C-alpha positions in Angstrom: 13.8 11.4 3.6 13.6 7.8 4.6 11.0 6.5 7.1 12.5 4.9 10.2 10.6 1.7 10.8 10.9 -1.8 12.3 9.0 -4.9 11.3 7.0 -5.7 14.4 4.5 -8.3 13.2 4.1 -10.8 10.3 0.6 -12.2 10.2 -0.2 -15.4 8.2 -3.4 -16.1 10.1 -6.3 -14.1 11.4 -5.3 -14.8 15.0 -2.0 -13.1 14.3 -3.5 -9.8 13.2 -2.7 -6.8 15.4 -5.7 -5.4 17.3 -4.2 -2.2 18.9 -5.6 1.2 18.3 -2.6 2.8 16.6 -3.1 4.4 13.2 -2.5 2.1 10.2 -1.6 3.1 6.7 -2.3 0.2 4.3 -0.4 -0.6 1.2 -2.4 -2.6 -1.4 -1.7 -3.4 -5.0 -1.6 -6.1 -7.7 1.2 -8.7 -7.7 4.2 -7.4 -9.5 3.2 -3.7 -9.1 6.5 -3.0 -7.3 5.1 -2.7 -3.8 8.1 -4.2 -2.0 10.5 -2.1 -4.0 8.5 1.1 -3.1 8.5 0.2 0.6 12.2 -0.4 0.6 12.7 3.0 -1.1 10.6 4.6 1.6 12.5 2.8 4.4 16.0 3.4 2.9 16.8 -0.2 3.5 15.7 -3.6 2.3 13.1 -4.8 4.8 10.4 -5.9 2.4 11.3 -9.0 0.4 11.7 -8.6 -3.3 11.4 -11.4 -5.8 11.1 -11.8 -9.5 8.2 -14.2 -8.8 4.9 -12.3 -8.3 3.0 -13.1 -5.1 6.0 -13.2 -2.8 4.3 -11.4 0.0 2.0 -14.0 1.5 1.5 -12.4 4.9 0.3 -9.1 6.3 3.4 -7.3 7.4 3.3 -4.5 10.0 6.1 -2.0 9.9 5.9 0.3 13.0 7.4 3.8 12.8 10.1 4.2 15.4 8.4 7.3 16.7 5.4 5.0 17.4 2.8 7.2 15.6 1.5 4.1 13.8 2.1 1.3 11.3 2.6 0.9 7.6 0.8 -2.3 6.7 1.9 -4.3 3.7 -0.9 -6.5 2.3 -0.4 -9.5 0.0 -0.6 -8.6 -3.7 -3.8 -9.4 -5.4 -4.6 -10.8 -8.8 -1.8 -13.5 -8.8 -3.3 -16.0 -11.2 -0.7 -18.7 -10.6 -1.5 -19.1 -6.9 -3.5 -22.2 -6.1 -7.3 -21.8 -5.4 -6.7 -22.8 -1.8 -3.9 -20.1 -1.3 -6.1 -17.4 -2.9 -8.9 -18.5 -0.5 -6.6 -18.2 2.5 -5.4 -14.7 1.4 -9.0 -13.6 0.7 -10.1 -14.6 4.2 -7.1 -13.0 5.8 -7.8 -9.7 4.0 -11.6 -9.8 4.8 -10.9 -10.2 8.5 -8.2 -7.6 8.4 -10.6 -4.9 7.0 -13.5 -6.1 9.3 -11.6 -6.0 12.6 -8.7 -3.5 12.1 -9.3 -0.3 13.9 -8.0 3.1 12.8 -7.2 2.5 9.2 -6.1 6.1 8.4 -5.2 5.7 4.7 -5.3 3.1 2.0 -2.4 3.5 -0.5 -3.4 1.8 -3.7 -0.4 1.1 -5.9 -1.0 1.3 -9.6 1.3 0.3 -12.4 1.8 3.4 -14.5 2.4 1.3 -17.7 -1.1 -0.2 -17.7 -4.6 1.1 -18.2 -7.0 0.7 -15.2 -7.1 -3.0 -14.2 -10.2 -4.7 -12.8 -8.6 -5.7 -9.5 -7.4 -2.1 -8.8 -10.8 -0.8 -9.5 -12.3 -3.3 -7.1 -9.9 -2.3 -4.4 -10.7 1.4 -4.8 -14.4 0.7 -5.0 -14.2 -1.4 -1.8 -12.2 1.3 0.0 -14.6 4.0 -1.0 -17.6 1.9 0.1 -15.9 1.7 3.6 -15.4 5.5 3.7 -11.6 4.9 3.8 -9.2 7.7 2.7 -7.4 6.6 -0.5 -4.0 7.7 -1.9 -3.3 6.5 -5.5 0.4 5.8 -6.1 1.6 5.3 -9.6 4.7 3.0 -9.7 7.4 2.4 -12.3 7.1 5.9 -13.9 10.8 5.6 -14.9 9.5 3.1 -17.6 7.1 5.6 -19.1 7.3 8.7 -21.2 6.1 12.1 -19.8 3.0 11.9 -22.0 2.2 8.4 -20.8 2.5 9.5 -17.2 0.3 12.6 -17.8 -2.4 10.5 -19.6 -2.4 8.0 -16.7 -2.6 10.8 -14.1 -5.7 12.2 -15.9 -7.2 8.8 -16.2 -6.9 7.9 -12.5 -7.8 11.4 -11.2 -11.4 10.8 -12.2 -11.5 7.3 -10.7 -9.9 8.2 -7.5 -11.5 11.7 -7.2 -8.0 13.0 -6.5 -4.7 13.1 -8.4 -2.4 10.1 -7.8 1.2 10.5 -6.8 3.7 9.4 -9.5 6.7 7.5 -8.1 9.7 5.5 -9.1 11.6 3.2 -6.8 14.4 3.0 -9.3 15.2 6.8 -9.6 13.5 7.7 -6.2 11.2 10.3 -7.8 8.2 11.0 -5.6 9.6 9.0 -2.7 10.3 12.0 -0.5 6.9 13.5 -1.2 5.3 10.2 -0.3 7.3 9.8 2.9 6.3 13.3 4.1 2.7 12.7 3.2 2.6 9.4 5.3 4.5 11.0 8.2 2.1 14.0 8.3 -0.9 11.7 8.1 0.2 9.6 11.0 1.2 12.6 13.1 -2.1 14.4 12.5 -4.0 11.2 13.5 -1.9 11.0 16.7 -2.7 14.6 17.6 -6.4 14.0 16.9 -6.5 11.0 19.2 -4.7 12.9 22.0 -7.0 15.9 21.9 
């Protein structure tokens, strides 16, 4: 199942961040983790820009579900070493303000490259989310590039860190995409019902 969404806001500055109370599911991950490809697989269309150059997403992009239950929010990739110091400073400030001022962050999806052992930047993102009492969903990307044993080992490795089993996915062969789409839809729908009651 593809999620029906529309790009409603692209924020390059803190003043452009959305401040409404709708639920927001955040997508975070290291540059080159395959975040844009995963989002496009979820959407069933190419809305998120894909590039062979890491760090392409330099803004916070809000994709609103057409049923208006909430947003999927695409954050700039972190850990991009070739970005200038000034650019990294701007991104860092934008993300700091986003997490400080954004209401109703329902879930943080941390994308993890299934080919790599735990990376410091991923661990930092998870630790930060846990410190803010945010719900976390770990998503393994690029599983089509790994053997079954590698995937199993990575799942076991991350389960302890996340305190929950991550979801293995592949944007290329679409494995795990339907499960992820259902999970996100149900999360937003449940949040909407809670706010109405």
